C-alpha positions as CSV (number, residue, x, y, z in Angstrom):
1,M,-31.8,143.6,-65.0
2,T,-33.9,144.0,-61.8
3,R,-36.3,141.3,-63.0
4,H,-33.4,139.0,-63.6
5,L,-31.9,139.6,-60.2
6,F,-35.3,139.0,-58.6
7,R,-35.7,135.6,-60.3
8,L,-32.1,134.6,-59.5
9,S,-32.4,135.6,-55.9
10,A,-35.8,133.8,-55.5
11,V,-34.3,130.6,-57.0
12,A,-31.3,131.0,-54.7
13,V,-33.6,131.1,-51.6
14,V,-35.5,128.0,-52.7
15,L,-32.3,126.1,-53.3
16,L,-30.9,127.2,-50.0
17,I,-34.0,126.0,-48.1
18,L,-33.9,122.7,-49.9
19,F,-30.2,122.3,-49.2
20,L,-30.6,123.1,-45.5
21,L,-33.6,120.7,-45.1
22,I,-31.6,117.9,-46.7
23,Q,-28.7,118.7,-44.5
24,D,-30.9,118.8,-41.4
25,F,-32.4,115.4,-42.4
26,Y,-29.0,113.8,-42.1
27,L,-28.8,115.2,-38.5
28,L,-31.8,113.3,-37.3
29,D,-31.1,110.4,-35.0
30,A,-32.9,107.7,-33.0
31,E,-31.7,108.8,-29.6
32,P,-34.3,108.7,-26.8
33,I,-36.2,111.9,-26.0
34,G,-36.7,113.7,-22.7
35,G,-39.6,113.8,-20.3
36,D,-41.6,116.7,-21.7
37,A,-41.0,115.4,-25.2
38,V,-42.2,111.9,-24.2
39,Q,-45.5,113.5,-23.0
40,N,-45.9,115.3,-26.3
41,V,-45.4,112.1,-28.3
42,R,-47.7,110.1,-26.0
43,S,-50.4,112.8,-26.4
44,G,-50.2,112.7,-30.2
45,L,-49.9,108.9,-30.4
46,N,-52.8,108.2,-28.0
47,L,-54.9,110.6,-30.1
48,A,-53.9,108.9,-33.4
49,K,-54.4,105.4,-32.1
50,Y,-57.3,105.7,-29.7
51,G,-58.8,109.1,-30.3
52,V,-58.0,110.2,-26.8
53,Y,-55.7,113.1,-26.0
54,S,-53.6,112.0,-23.1
55,E,-50.0,112.1,-21.9
56,S,-50.4,108.8,-20.2
57,R,-48.6,105.6,-21.4
58,I,-49.9,104.2,-24.6
59,S,-52.9,102.0,-23.9
60,E,-56.4,101.2,-25.1
61,L,-57.6,102.1,-21.5
62,V,-56.0,105.5,-21.7
63,V,-57.9,108.3,-20.0
64,P,-58.1,112.0,-21.2
65,G,-55.4,114.4,-20.1
66,Y,-54.3,118.0,-20.6
67,R,-50.7,118.1,-19.3
68,R,-49.3,119.3,-22.6
69,E,-50.5,122.1,-25.0
70,P,-52.5,120.4,-27.8
71,F,-51.6,122.1,-31.1
72,P,-48.2,120.5,-31.9
73,N,-49.5,117.1,-30.7
74,V,-52.7,117.3,-32.8
75,V,-50.5,118.0,-35.8
76,L,-48.3,115.0,-34.8
77,A,-51.4,112.8,-34.6
78,V,-52.4,113.8,-38.1
79,Y,-48.9,113.0,-39.3
80,L,-49.1,109.6,-37.6
81,R,-52.6,108.9,-39.1
82,V,-51.2,109.7,-42.6
83,A,-48.4,107.2,-41.9
84,E,-51.1,104.7,-40.9
85,A,-53.0,105.3,-44.2
86,V,-49.8,104.9,-46.3
87,Q,-48.7,101.8,-44.3
88,P,-51.7,100.0,-42.7
89,G,-50.9,98.6,-39.3
90,F,-48.1,101.1,-38.7
91,L,-49.6,102.4,-35.5
92,D,-50.5,98.9,-34.2
93,Q,-46.7,98.2,-34.0
94,V,-46.0,101.3,-31.9
95,G,-45.7,100.8,-28.1
96,E,-43.4,101.8,-25.3
97,P,-40.5,102.0,-25.0
98,F,-40.4,103.6,-28.5
99,S,-38.3,101.7,-31.0
100,Q,-35.3,103.5,-32.7
101,S,-37.1,103.3,-36.1
102,F,-40.2,105.0,-34.7
103,L,-38.1,107.7,-33.0
104,L,-36.3,108.5,-36.2
105,F,-39.7,108.6,-38.1
106,L,-41.1,110.9,-35.4
107,K,-38.3,113.4,-35.7
108,T,-38.8,113.8,-39.5
109,I,-41.9,116.0,-38.7
110,N,-39.4,118.6,-37.6
111,L,-38.3,119.1,-41.2
112,F,-41.8,120.3,-41.9
113,W,-41.6,122.8,-39.0
114,A,-38.1,123.9,-40.1
115,G,-39.3,124.5,-43.7
116,S,-42.3,126.4,-42.4
117,L,-40.0,128.6,-40.3
118,F,-37.7,129.3,-43.3
119,L,-40.7,130.1,-45.6
120,A,-42.1,132.5,-42.9
121,L,-38.8,134.3,-42.7
122,W,-38.7,134.7,-46.4
123,L,-42.2,136.1,-46.6
124,S,-41.4,138.4,-43.7
125,S,-38.4,139.8,-45.5
126,R,-40.4,140.4,-48.7
127,L,-42.9,142.4,-46.6
128,V,-40.4,144.6,-44.8
129,F,-37.5,145.1,-47.3
130,T,-37.3,146.6,-50.8
131,P,-36.3,146.0,-53.6
132,M,-37.5,142.5,-53.8
133,Y,-34.2,140.9,-54.9
134,A,-32.5,142.5,-51.9
135,A,-35.3,141.1,-49.6
136,N,-34.6,137.7,-51.1
137,F,-30.9,137.9,-50.4
138,L,-31.5,139.2,-46.8
139,A,-33.9,136.3,-46.3
140,A,-31.3,133.8,-47.4
141,A,-28.8,135.2,-44.8
142,Q,-31.4,135.1,-42.1
143,I,-32.4,131.5,-42.9
144,A,-28.8,130.4,-42.9
145,L,-28.2,132.0,-39.5
146,V,-31.4,130.7,-38.0
147,N,-30.7,127.2,-39.2
148,H,-27.2,127.2,-37.8
149,F,-27.8,128.8,-34.5
150,F,-31.4,127.5,-33.8
151,V,-32.8,124.8,-36.0
152,I,-29.9,122.5,-35.8
153,G,-30.2,122.5,-32.0
154,Q,-33.9,121.6,-32.2
155,I,-34.2,119.2,-35.1
156,R,-33.5,116.1,-33.0
157,R,-35.9,117.1,-30.2
158,M,-39.6,116.6,-29.8
159,N,-40.2,119.6,-27.7
160,T,-42.3,122.6,-29.0
161,E,-39.7,125.4,-29.3
162,L,-39.2,124.9,-33.1
163,I,-43.0,124.8,-33.6
164,A,-43.5,127.9,-31.5
165,A,-40.8,129.8,-33.4
166,A,-42.4,129.0,-36.7
167,I,-45.8,130.1,-35.5
168,L,-44.4,133.4,-34.1
169,V,-42.8,134.3,-37.4
170,W,-46.0,133.4,-39.3
171,L,-48.0,135.5,-36.9
172,G,-45.7,138.4,-37.8
173,V,-46.4,137.8,-41.5
174,V,-50.2,137.8,-41.1
175,L,-50.1,140.9,-38.9
176,L,-47.9,142.8,-41.4
177,V,-50.5,142.1,-44.1
178,A,-53.4,142.9,-41.8
179,S,-51.8,146.2,-40.7
180,R,-51.3,147.3,-44.3
181,Q,-54.7,146.2,-45.7
182,K,-56.6,147.1,-42.5
183,S,-58.6,144.1,-43.4
184,R,-60.9,142.2,-40.9
185,R,-60.3,139.1,-42.9
186,W,-56.6,139.2,-42.3
187,L,-57.1,140.2,-38.7
188,L,-59.4,137.2,-38.2
189,A,-56.5,135.0,-39.7
190,A,-54.1,136.7,-37.2
191,G,-56.4,135.7,-34.4
192,L,-56.4,132.1,-35.6
193,V,-52.6,132.1,-35.7
194,L,-52.4,133.7,-32.2
195,G,-54.8,131.1,-30.9
196,S,-52.6,128.3,-32.4
197,M,-49.6,129.9,-30.6
198,A,-51.6,129.9,-27.3
199,L,-52.3,126.2,-27.9
200,T,-48.5,125.7,-28.3
201,K,-47.3,127.9,-25.5
202,S,-50.2,128.4,-23.0
203,S,-48.5,131.6,-21.6
204,V,-49.7,133.4,-24.9
205,A,-53.3,133.2,-23.6
206,Y,-52.3,135.6,-20.8
207,V,-50.3,137.8,-23.2
208,A,-53.3,137.9,-25.6
209,I,-55.2,140.0,-23.0
210,L,-52.8,142.8,-23.8
211,V,-52.0,142.0,-27.4
212,L,-55.5,141.8,-28.8
213,P,-56.6,145.4,-28.0
214,L,-53.2,146.8,-28.6
215,I,-52.9,145.5,-32.1
216,A,-56.5,146.5,-32.9
217,F,-55.6,150.0,-31.7
218,L,-52.4,150.2,-33.7
219,I,-54.2,149.3,-36.9
220,S,-57.3,151.4,-36.4
221,G,-56.0,154.3,-34.4
222,L,-58.7,156.3,-32.7
223,S,-61.2,155.6,-35.5
224,Q,-64.6,153.9,-34.9
225,R,-63.2,150.7,-36.5
226,F,-61.3,149.8,-33.3
227,W,-64.2,147.8,-31.8
228,S,-65.0,145.9,-35.0
229,L,-61.3,145.0,-35.5
230,L,-60.9,144.0,-31.8
231,I,-64.0,141.8,-32.0
232,T,-62.8,140.2,-35.2
233,F,-59.3,139.6,-33.9
234,S,-60.6,138.2,-30.6
235,L,-63.1,136.0,-32.5
236,G,-60.3,134.3,-34.4
237,F,-58.4,133.7,-31.2
238,L,-61.4,132.3,-29.4
239,L,-62.4,130.0,-32.3
240,I,-59.1,128.2,-31.7
241,V,-58.7,128.4,-28.0
242,G,-62.3,128.3,-26.9
243,P,-63.2,124.7,-27.8
244,W,-60.1,123.3,-26.1
245,A,-60.7,125.3,-22.9
246,V,-64.3,124.1,-22.9
247,R,-63.2,120.5,-23.3
248,N,-60.9,120.8,-20.3
249,Q,-63.7,122.4,-18.3
250,I,-66.0,119.4,-19.1
251,Y,-63.4,116.8,-18.3
252,F,-61.4,118.4,-15.5
253,S,-63.4,121.4,-14.3
254,K,-60.5,123.5,-15.4
255,F,-61.1,126.3,-18.0
256,A,-57.4,126.1,-19.0
257,I,-55.2,125.2,-21.9
258,A,-52.7,123.0,-20.1
259,K,-51.8,121.7,-16.6
260,G,-48.7,122.8,-14.7
261,G,-49.2,126.6,-14.3
262,G,-49.2,126.2,-10.5
263,D,-45.8,124.5,-10.7
264,V,-44.2,127.4,-12.5
265,L,-45.7,130.0,-10.2
266,L,-44.6,128.1,-7.1
267,I,-41.0,127.8,-8.4
268,R,-41.0,131.5,-9.2
269,S,-42.2,132.4,-5.7
270,V,-39.2,130.6,-4.3
271,F,-36.8,132.5,-6.7
272,N,-38.4,135.7,-5.4
273,Q,-36.9,134.9,-2.0
274,M,-33.2,135.3,-3.2
275,N,-31.0,137.3,-0.9
276,L,-28.7,140.1,-2.1
277,Q,-25.7,137.7,-2.5
278,E,-27.8,135.2,-4.5
279,F,-29.1,138.1,-6.6
280,R,-25.6,139.1,-7.6
281,D,-24.4,135.6,-8.2
282,S,-27.4,134.8,-10.4
283,F,-26.0,136.9,-13.2
284,Y,-23.1,134.5,-13.3
285,A,-25.2,131.4,-13.0
286,F,-27.7,132.6,-15.7
287,S,-25.0,133.5,-18.3
288,P,-23.8,131.3,-21.2
289,N,-20.8,129.1,-20.4
290,V,-18.3,131.1,-22.4
291,V,-19.4,134.4,-20.7
292,R,-19.0,132.7,-17.3
293,R,-15.6,131.3,-18.2
294,D,-14.0,134.2,-20.0
295,L,-15.7,137.3,-18.5
296,L,-17.8,137.0,-15.4
297,G,-15.8,134.2,-13.7
298,P,-12.6,136.2,-13.4
299,L,-14.5,139.4,-12.7
300,M,-16.7,137.9,-9.9
301,G,-14.2,135.4,-8.6
302,L,-16.5,132.5,-9.4
303,S,-16.3,129.2,-11.3
304,D,-18.6,126.4,-12.2
305,E,-17.2,124.3,-9.3
306,E,-19.4,126.5,-7.1
307,L,-22.4,124.8,-8.6
308,S,-21.9,121.8,-6.3
309,C,-23.7,120.9,-3.1
310,D,-21.3,122.8,-1.0
311,G,-20.7,125.6,-3.4
312,R,-21.8,129.2,-3.3
313,L,-23.9,128.7,-6.4
314,A,-25.7,125.5,-5.3
315,V,-29.1,127.3,-5.2
316,F,-29.0,127.7,-9.0
317,E,-28.2,124.1,-9.8
318,R,-31.3,122.1,-10.6
319,Y,-30.0,118.5,-10.1
320,L,-27.8,118.2,-7.0
321,E,-27.1,114.8,-5.5
322,C,-27.6,116.1,-2.0
323,D,-31.0,117.4,-3.0
324,R,-32.0,114.1,-4.4
325,V,-31.1,112.4,-1.2
326,A,-32.8,115.0,0.9
327,L,-36.1,114.7,-1.1
328,K,-35.9,110.9,-0.8
329,Q,-35.5,111.1,3.0
330,E,-38.2,113.8,3.2
331,R,-35.8,116.3,4.6
332,Y,-37.4,119.1,2.7
333,G,-35.8,121.9,4.7
334,D,-32.4,120.8,3.6
335,V,-33.1,121.1,-0.2
336,R,-30.7,123.8,-1.6
337,S,-31.8,124.3,-5.2
338,L,-34.3,127.1,-5.7
339,Y,-35.9,125.0,-8.5
340,Q,-36.3,121.9,-6.4
341,R,-37.6,123.8,-3.4
342,G,-40.5,125.2,-5.6
343,K,-41.0,122.1,-7.7
344,R,-40.9,119.4,-5.1
345,A,-39.8,120.3,-1.5
346,L,-42.5,122.9,-0.8
347,P,-45.5,121.2,-2.4
348,Y,-44.5,117.8,-0.8
349,E,-44.0,119.4,2.6
350,L,-47.3,121.3,2.5
351,S,-49.2,118.5,0.5
352,L,-50.3,121.0,-2.2
353,N,-52.2,119.9,-5.3
354,D,-52.0,121.9,-8.5
355,S,-54.7,124.4,-7.7
356,E,-53.4,124.9,-4.2
357,R,-49.9,125.5,-5.5
358,K,-51.2,128.3,-7.7
359,A,-53.1,129.9,-4.9
360,Y,-50.2,129.6,-2.5
361,A,-47.8,131.1,-5.1
362,L,-50.1,134.0,-5.8
363,R,-50.4,134.8,-2.1
364,E,-46.6,134.9,-2.0
365,F,-46.5,137.2,-5.0
366,S,-48.9,139.6,-3.5
367,R,-47.0,139.6,-0.2
368,N,-43.8,140.7,-1.8
369,P,-44.5,142.6,-5.0
370,L,-41.2,144.5,-4.9
371,N,-39.3,141.1,-4.8
372,V,-41.2,140.1,-7.9
373,L,-40.0,143.1,-9.8
374,T,-36.4,142.9,-8.6
375,T,-36.1,139.2,-9.3
376,S,-37.3,139.9,-12.8
377,I,-34.0,141.6,-13.5
378,P,-31.7,138.6,-13.3
379,L,-34.4,136.4,-14.7
380,S,-34.6,138.7,-17.8
381,W,-30.9,138.3,-18.1
382,R,-31.4,134.5,-18.0
383,G,-34.0,134.7,-20.7
384,F,-32.0,137.1,-22.8
385,W,-29.6,134.4,-23.9
386,G,-32.2,132.6,-26.1
387,F,-29.8,131.2,-28.7
388,R,-28.2,128.8,-26.2
389,S,-24.9,128.8,-28.0
390,R,-21.8,127.2,-26.6
391,Y,-19.4,129.5,-28.6
392,W,-18.7,133.2,-28.8
393,N,-20.1,133.5,-32.4
394,G,-23.6,132.5,-31.2
395,V,-23.3,134.6,-28.0
396,L,-22.3,137.7,-30.1
397,L,-25.2,137.1,-32.5
398,N,-27.5,136.9,-29.4
399,A,-26.0,140.1,-27.9
400,F,-26.9,142.0,-31.0
401,A,-30.2,140.3,-32.1
402,F,-32.2,140.4,-28.9
403,P,-31.5,144.2,-28.2
404,A,-32.7,144.8,-31.8
405,L,-35.9,143.0,-30.9
406,F,-36.4,145.1,-27.7
407,L,-35.6,148.4,-29.6
408,S,-38.4,147.6,-32.2
409,P,-41.2,149.6,-30.3
410,I,-39.0,152.6,-30.0
411,L,-38.0,152.4,-33.7
412,S,-41.6,152.0,-34.7
413,I,-42.4,155.4,-33.0
414,V,-39.3,157.2,-34.3
415,Q,-39.6,155.9,-37.9
416,R,-43.5,155.8,-37.9
417,R,-43.4,152.3,-39.2
418,L,-45.9,149.8,-37.8
419,S,-43.9,146.9,-39.3
420,W,-41.5,147.1,-36.3
421,L,-44.3,146.5,-33.9
422,M,-46.2,143.9,-36.0
423,V,-43.2,141.5,-35.9
424,S,-42.1,142.2,-32.3
425,V,-45.1,142.9,-30.1
426,V,-46.0,139.3,-29.3
427,P,-42.4,138.1,-28.7
428,I,-41.7,141.1,-26.5
429,S,-44.9,140.7,-24.5
430,L,-44.2,137.0,-24.1
431,F,-40.6,137.8,-22.9
432,G,-42.0,140.3,-20.3
433,F,-44.6,137.8,-19.1
434,Y,-41.9,135.1,-18.5
435,A,-39.7,137.6,-16.7
436,L,-42.5,138.6,-14.3
437,V,-44.1,135.3,-13.4
438,S,-41.8,132.4,-14.3
439,H,-38.3,131.2,-13.4
440,F,-37.5,131.9,-17.1
441,L,-35.7,128.7,-18.2
442,P,-33.6,129.7,-21.2
443,R,-35.6,127.4,-23.5
444,Y,-38.6,129.7,-22.9
445,S,-37.0,132.4,-25.0
446,L,-35.8,130.0,-27.7
447,P,-38.9,130.6,-30.0
448,I,-38.1,134.3,-29.9
449,A,-34.6,133.8,-31.4
450,P,-35.6,133.7,-35.1
451,I,-37.7,136.9,-34.8
452,S,-34.8,138.6,-33.2
453,V,-32.7,137.8,-36.3
454,L,-35.3,139.4,-38.5
455,C,-35.3,142.5,-36.2
456,L,-31.5,142.7,-36.3
457,T,-31.6,142.6,-40.1
458,M,-34.2,145.4,-40.1
459,L,-32.0,147.4,-37.8
460,M,-28.9,147.0,-39.9
461,V,-30.8,148.0,-43.0
462,S,-32.2,151.1,-41.2
463,I,-28.7,152.1,-40.1
464,F,-27.3,151.5,-43.6
465,G,-30.1,153.7,-45.0
466,C,-29.3,156.6,-42.6
467,I,-25.6,156.4,-43.4
468,F,-26.3,156.2,-47.2
469,T,-28.6,159.2,-47.3
470,R,-26.2,161.3,-45.2
471,F,-23.4,160.8,-47.8
472,R,-25.7,160.7,-50.8
473,P,-28.7,163.0,-50.1
474,G,-31.5,162.8,-52.5
475,E,-30.7,159.2,-53.5
476,A,-32.6,156.1,-52.4
477,P,-30.5,153.5,-50.6
478,P,-30.1,150.2,-52.6
479,V,-31.9,148.4,-49.9
480,R,-34.4,149.9,-47.5
481,L,-37.4,149.3,-45.2
482,I,-40.8,149.5,-46.7
């Protein structure tokens, strides 16, 4: 009977994944893509056509660049080269502006990333839940939720949030296996995956400084194997990240993964200057629409009408007409938006290049370290709403899933299960990094959303197990954590 349930449940998961991918395929459209996405596509297309990685416009005379992280765009370039091999001359017809047929073709690569994410969630469930048929059914529930509340919102985009989410879950899979086998081979693989994540979201390179020794210690404990595991893990990471950083050092004299870090730090340094009233109002401005409308608006006496040029919340609106005019007329002191002050007004006024922006921002950080910490509170609130749902069902899922993620380290200690930490340590570290040094746009925490669903499922199974054993002592729960 158990074997029959296992086979049936496995087939059900496969059929569900196929059904969702077919459903997602019909959601694809040929609508134009945004600025960051255009740079991603240009980077992949220039690499595929001319062998040069660059975010510049498509041209035989293109010069190298490093504005966007390379991993997703290198995969895109491979995808385009395969299309060229199947249909010779395909790339010769591609130019700018992108045609609708090309945009539709581009977006089909997201089906690969969605399928990869679904498969990683399935494998994660099989590694943390038992019996296996229960793990399969729980995986099916997670996949359905992640598709509805996350994938559907990303399938028509050419940004990197879907890709980063898939890599994060795969990293959890590899770390789970590495922690159980205590194998250097699997830890080397984990380093490779972590490196791929850093080449997708460059912030992970900073997080790795903490994560590499921490995971090596969690697996080895106080044994002499710590150093060998740390070296192996770090080697896997450097094998992926090192060559790209060296390439950028050669071309641009920058030992970095991507350009733009100075912009983010400068924007954050302006956010650190919020006064007390703006600090309070930020919790309204950084909340989902339904929370603002139904809860915080009546409670705080605010509405979205205050997000206008003359409104109390103008500092939190990124695109104000009055700011556009002020920037055009070089009236930099009149710019109201915190984002526009850091992104444009301040660097334009002081004529700062990218490296100077970073140095200026770091000086501001060191001058007011307490402001950095206090500003991290509302910005953590901003990043907390990673699902970006317009409706209460997604907001409620978010309200339960993200706390489950943040509880994982505590539950790992209480239950003495490393699995809690293996799936959550990188997402939590990344969240903390964004809260401390960035203005934490909500899309920054989007890749963390699928992992939070896995953690919520683990928490529910754990609670169910506690309740079951209380009423039926001596019996094993029908589904439990491994």
